[in-house]
Each structure stands twice: as C-alpha cells, then as structure tokens.
N, C-alpha and C positions, 0 to 999 in steps of 0.2 A: 368538560367545559367546551371543547371545541365541536363536539358532535350537536350539543345543545344550540351552540351559536348558529349552526347552519339551519335547523329546525325551527327555532324561535328567536330570530334576529331582535324583534322588538322587546321580548322579554329580557334578553342579554342587555340591551341598551338601560332598560329601567334598572336593572341591577347594578350595571357599572355606576350610574349617577347616584345610586343610593349610598356606594362605597366611600369611604375616607379616600382623599387623594393619594395615601400612600399605598393602600389596598388596591387602587385602580391601576398604580403603576405595576404592582407585583402581577395582578391579572394579565396586564399588556405584555409583561416581560415572560410569562407562562406560557401564552399563546404562541410567542415566538420560538419556542423550544422544539426540539426534533421529536417526532412521532415515530412509529415503528418503520415506516415506508422511507423516511429520510435517513433514519438511523441505519437501516439494512442497506440502502443506497450508498451510503458513506464508506461502509465497510467493503461492499463489493466494488465500487469505485477505485478504492484504494488498493484492491488485489488485483482485478483484471487488466488494468492499464500497463502495469509492469510484468503481468504474466503471459498471456498467449501471443500478444504483438510483440513483445520484447523479447522473449526468450525461447520462442518454439523452435527456431533454427538450432539454437545453442544446445538444447536438451536432445533434439533428434542426433546432432553430431556426436553427442556423448553416449546416448542410450540405445540409439538405432529405434529397431521396431519396438523397444520397450520404452518410447518415450511416454507414452500414456500411462504406463505402470509409474514411472517418474514422478509424475504429476499427482498419482493416487497415493504414493509413499509419502511425498512431502505434505500433502492435503491432509494425511491422517495425523502426522506430528502436528501441523498447525491446527487442527481439529482440537487436540490435547491441549495445545497452547492456549487456543480460544477459552477453552473451560478456565483455564488457571486465572487469565486475565479477566474474564467477566466475573469470576467468584470473588478474586481478590478485590476488585472494585467495588463490590456489593459489601464487603466485609468492612473496608475503611471509608466508603462513602464519599469520595474526593476524586476529581480529575487529576491526572498526572501520570498515570502508568507505573513502570518500573520504579521510578524515581520515588513516587509517593510509597508505594509498597515497601521499600528499602528503608525509607526515612521513618514509617510508622515503627518499624522494630529497631530503631536507633542505629542503623547504619547509614548515617549522614553522608559520610565520606566516599563510601562505596556507590552511594545512590548518586552522588554528584558526579563522580567519575563516569559511571555508566550512563547517565544522562547525556553528558557532553560526547560520548563515543556514539551514542543512539542518535542525536541530532546530527551528526556528521552522516550516520547511515540513511536517514531521511532526505538530506540534502543530495547524496549521491542517487537516492532513488528517484527524487525529482528530476534530476539531471538525466535519468535513464528515460523517464516518460517523455521529456522535451525532446530527447535525441529522436526517440522513435517516432513522435508527432512530427517532427521536421522531416524526417526521411518518408514517412508514408504520405504526406501531403505533397512534398516536393517531387515525389516520383510521378504524379500526375502532371505537372507542368513542366518538368526537365528544363529548367532554365540554367543549371549549372550547379556545381559542387558546393558554392557558398550557400544555396536558398536553404536546405535543411538546418544549417546553423542558425540562420536568420529567422526562420520559422520557429525553431525550438527556444531561442532567446524571447521572441515576441509573445509566443503563448505563456511563457511564465509571468511575463509583465502584465498582461491582460488580467490573469487569473489572480494575480496578486491583487489588483485594484478591486475586482469582484469580492474577494474575501475581506478586504477592509470595509465592504459596505455592511456586513453584519451577517448573523446566521441566519436569518430569513431568506436573504438572497443565495447564499451559499448552499443551503440545503436543497432549496427548489432547483437551483441548477444541477445540483446531484441527481436528483430523481428523474429529470429529463435525459440526461447524458446516459445514465446507466440502462435505463429501459429501451433507448434507442439503440445502443451498441449490443444489448443482448438479442434484441430482435434479429439484427444482421448476423451476428455470430452463431446462434442456433439455425437460422435459414442456411447460411453455407455450410455448417456441418452436417445438416439433414441431407442437403444436395451431394455433399461428398459421400455420406454414407449409402445414398442408392447407386453411386457408382462403385460399389463394394468389389475390392480387388486386393486380396491381403499381401500380394507380391509387390505392390507399391511402398509397402512399409520399409522395404529394403532396396528399393529400385535404385540403382547406382551406388549402393554402398554396401559393405559387408555387415552381414548379420553379427549382433553383439549377443553375448550371455546375458542371462537375465540379471547377474549381478551388477551390470552396467547401468541396471534401473535406479539401484541406490546410490550409485555415485552420481548419476544425472540429477535425482532428487535432492542430494546436497548441493549440488553447484547451482540450481536454480531457486533456491529457496527464497530469495526475495519476491518471487511471484505471488507469495501467501503473505506477505507482511502487512498489508492494509487492514486486517480485522482489529488489530490492537490500537489503531487510531482512536477507537471508541472509548478507550479506557481515558483518553485526554479530554473526551467531550462529555464525562459523565453529568457535570452540571448543566450542560447544555441539552439533554435528553430528558423528557417527559416522562415520569414515572420510571427511572431507570431500573429499579428492582424488576419489574415486569417486563421491559422492553430490551433492556441490555442482553440480558444470557439469551433470548429468542432471536434476537437480532443477529447476535455474533456467531452462533453456532448455526443457523440456516444460512447465514451469508457464505461461511466456509464450505459448508456442504454444498451449497448451489455452484459455487466456483470449482469445486472439484469436479463436478459433472460435467461443467460448461468446458473446462481444460480438456478433459478426456474426449469429449464429443467432437471439438474442434481439432485436436491433434489428429485423430483417426482420420477425421472427415476430411482435413486439408492434404493429409498424405494420401487419401484416395485419389484425389483431384490432380496433383502434381507430382507425386512422388517424393521419396526421402531426400535424393540428391539435391533437387532444385530448391527445396526449403531450406537447405544447409548453405548452397550457394547465394540465395537471396535473402540471408536470415534477417536483415534489416527492415524487408518488405515482404516477407515470407507471405502473408495473408493476401496482400495485394495481388501476387501471382496467383494464388488460388482462386481468388475471386474472379479474376481476369479469364482465368481457365474455365470456371463455372458458368459464368455469364456474359463474357466479353466485356465490353465498355461499361456496361451497366454494373455488373459483378465489381470491376474495377472500382466504379465511383461508390458504390455501397460498401465496400470494405475501407474504402479511404475515409468515408464519412464516420464509419464505426470506430476506426483507430483515433480519428480525431476526437469523436466523443469519449472513448475508452482512455486514451491518455490525458486527454483535457479534464476528465473528472478525477482521475486519479491524482493529477498535479493539485485540483482544487481541494480533494480531501486532505491529502498529505500536508499542503500548506496551511491549511486551517487548523489541523490538528496539532502539527509541529509547534506551531506558533503558540498555541496553548501550553504546549509542555514548557516551552522556553519561558512563558509568563510564569508558570507554576515554579519553575527552578529559580527563576531570578526573585521571586518573592520569599523563597528560602534563602536568599542571598548567596547562591551558587552560581549566579550570571551577574553581570551589571543590570542595576536597576532599571536601565531604559528599556530592557526587554519585557518589563512589567507595566509599562504605560499604555493606557487604552486610549482609543479614540471616542467620539461620541456614540458610537455603534457599539461599544464595549469590546473592541477588538484590539489585542495587542500589535499595533501597526508596525512598530519599530522591528519586532519580531518577523513579521512577515516581510518586510523589506529585506532584511539581511538573509533570511533563508531564500528569497527569490534571487537576490543578486550573486549569492555563491553558487546556486543550483544553475543558474543561466550561464556563468562562466566555465563550470564544469561541462555542461551539455554542447558548449561550444568547441571545447578542446579535447574532450575524451572520446574513448571507444567504447563500443556497446558492450564487447566481451570484459573490458576491464571494470568497468562500472558495474555490471551485474555480479561478478565474483566479489567485489570488495563488499558491495552491499548485502550479499548473501550471507557472507560470513559474520557481519556484524549483528544481523537478525538471529542468525543461529545462536550466537552467544547470548544475546539479550533474552530469546525466547526459553533457552535453556536455564537461564537464572530464575526467570519469573515462575516456570515449571516447578523447579526444585522449591522455590519460596512457597508455592501454592500447597506442595506436599508438606512442607515443615509446619505450616501455618493450620494444617488440617482442614481444609477446605473442603466442600462437599464433593462426595466422590473422588478423594485426592489420589487414588490408584492411577486415574488418567493422567494426573500431574506427573506422577513419577514416571509413568511411560513416556510421556512428552519430554522429560528430561534426559531420560537415557536415549530417546531417538534423536534429540538435538546434539547430544554428545557424539553419538555415532556419525552423524550427518557432519559435524564440524570437523570431525578428525579425517573423514572421507574427502571432504572439500577441500581441506588444507594439504592433503595428500595430492590430490588431483591438480591443484594449482602449482605445487611445486614440481609435479611433472611436466607440465605445459607451459604454464606462464606465471613465474613466481612474483612478478611485480606487485600486483594488487594484495597478494598475503603479505608480502614484505612491508609493502605501505601501510596496511591496517596494524601490524603489529608494531611496527614504528610509532604511529599515531597513538595507540593504545598505551605504549610506554611513555609518550610525551605528555599524555593527559595526566598519567598516574604521577609522574614525576613533576610537571609543570603546574598543574592546576592549583596546588596550595599555594605556590608563588603569585600566580595570577591572582588569586582570590585576596591575597594580602593586599596586593597593589590597589585593587578596585575597592576594597573596603576601607582602606586608609590604614 
C-alpha cells in the first residue's frame, strides 16, 4: 500500500473514501507501522549507541590488540541470539520478547521475574547511553564537570517526549540518526586504516594473549543488546514475518563489521594507551587526531546521533515491554495505559526518570558491567528456549546458549577479580526480584 500511495495518490484517496470508517482507521494505522528501513535502524540504533562510543576503551583495556576479536566473538553470540529472538517472535506472533516466549509455555512466574530483571538492564543501558552522550558533547564546550551529567539528564527528557508522540515520529528520527552516525564512523575508520601501523594496537600497553579476547567479549556484551528490542515491536512492524528476520540478522552483521573497522581504525590513529586513558571520549580524541577541529566536531555529532538514537530505540521498546507485562498483571496496570498516540506514556516516564538518575550518579565501567551480565543471562535463556521449541535451524540456538553461558561465567570471574560491586549488585537484585516479586504483586492486585 505504501508504494502505491507514492505512485498513485489520487487512486489511494478514492479507495480510502470507499472504505468503511473502521477500515480507513485500520489502513491509517498500517501506514504508520515500521518498514524494513525503520526496523533495521531501530536495531542498529539500539546497538551502536552502547557499543563503540561507550565501551571501546573498556574492551581495549581488557583485550589489548585483540579488541577487534572481542567484538567479533560477542557478535557471533549475538547473531545466534538474534536468530532465536526472531524465530520465537514469529512462532508466537506477539510483541513482548522473552516475557511472552516464557508465558506461552506456561512459565508465567519465571517470565515475570525475568522481565523485571530485564527492564532493569534496559534502564542501566539507557543510563550508559546518556552518560556517553553527556561526556562527548561536554568535551567540546569544557564548561565544567557538572555539564556531562546535566546533558545526559536532558537528552533522556527530550527523547522521552519524542517517544510519547508516537511510532511515526520515533521511527523517522531513528532512520535519520542511524545513517548520520554510520557515515561518520565509517569515514573515521577508513581514515585510520589508511594510516596502517599494527604497532599502534599495543602502543603504550602490554600485549595480551588471544584468550583475553574471549574475556573482553564477555565484559562488553551490552554493545549488542539492541537487536532484541524488535521483539517488543512485533505489532508495530509492517509484515513482520518477512521484515523481522531480515532486519534483525542484517543489523547484527552490519554492527559486527562497524565495530571491528572502528576499533582497528581508531587504534591506528591514536594508539591503544590513549583510547584507554580517554575511554569516556575515546573516539573524539581519534577524530581530532584525524581531522583536527573538524574531526572533533564530526565525531561529537556522530556520538550525539548514536547515543540519542540508542536512547530513543530503547525507551520506545522497553515501554512496550512494560505495557505487555502490565497487561499480564505482572506490573501495575498504570504501565499499560496509553495516550492518544497509543504509547504507554507512564512506562516511558518511569524508565526515563530512573535512567536519568543513574546517568547522573553512576560510572561508565560499573554501568557497562552490570548491564552486560543481565543481557548475557537473558540471551542465554532465550537461546535455550529456541532450541527446546525446535525453531528453524535450532542448532544455532544451542550454540548461542552455550556461548552465553561461557561468556557469563567469564564476565563474572573478571568482575570478581577487578570490581565485584556490579556483580554483587546484580545478584542481590535478582534474589530480591525472585523473593519479593510475589509479595509486590499481591499488594498491587489486592
């Protein structure tokens, strides 16, 4: 219908006039749904914002010259997980992700507990994006240490308002921001690759064994979390049986390539030591080294686009998740209330408020570690479920589940050795959800 509308607008007007009122409403709603470009952009936007801008210095610190391999390993696990998510979404034909998948096989209690933990993971992820946005933009102005926190808080508030306007505005913004940042990131990586000097991969640091690449992949897994947001948008996608698998898989593959190119390209420009020391604004330093003030400005704009689109995509999809959970009476009913644009606005407001607070008080490393562990747990469960439900090509689901388990163990071990606070916090919150959730539900349902 969309293609015909562009080619034959007069004919479409006559058709709409001939339809009954309820059919005209249905047609209007259908035209507002996301096509392939918007769906792909939502997935890429959800990944890249928390990937290369937020965790580049973190992964180089862990994996050294093998940082690019960390992104490859994590990406392959994410690719198997993307297959599981898309196939299970098609099987049940509902929005809701892991919550719906588990509910459909009569594991409502487990589904509810997992959804609460997962929502926390998304709140942490949004706070990482906002933290990164604030630091990249503030680096240009240098007004003081207070500015990054204020900017992070402000971008969440602005994009919460954008999301409450509806699917059309949200998806259009996503397409614009994703293609803008990809242009800058690819340009920066190509410029760096032309300066090829492998010694820069270990400049100022000790070389790492290849096993460090596996540990690095485990500790920055949140860089790939965005693709599964599409499983919450199933009902907002036009022709999901065709678009969802293609958009999900191609988005993950595209992001793997982007992460590898930018990791190597940025290392060629400034060296590993600088990227570690300036991890909060690593790519700004690389851009400035490449093109001076122009490069700094371009990377800052790309960082703003990237983190902004990631916040936008995650807010939109997490609100849909909360709405689905509330409709199943596993959250207060207020989170299922929609505004005139059919958006669960109370869900958006509470997500935005919590994320804004965390971005103002948290540190980058702790937020990344905590969010990565949550997504490893969730993806592992979904992969195993895909294998048990015998979805198409289920061997990939099994490999994804095993990969998530290994990465989770390595991530936990690494955090215990370096900074156990995020791990202990997540464990405590998971136990609190398991023990306290039934009591909370009893109170809110009367």
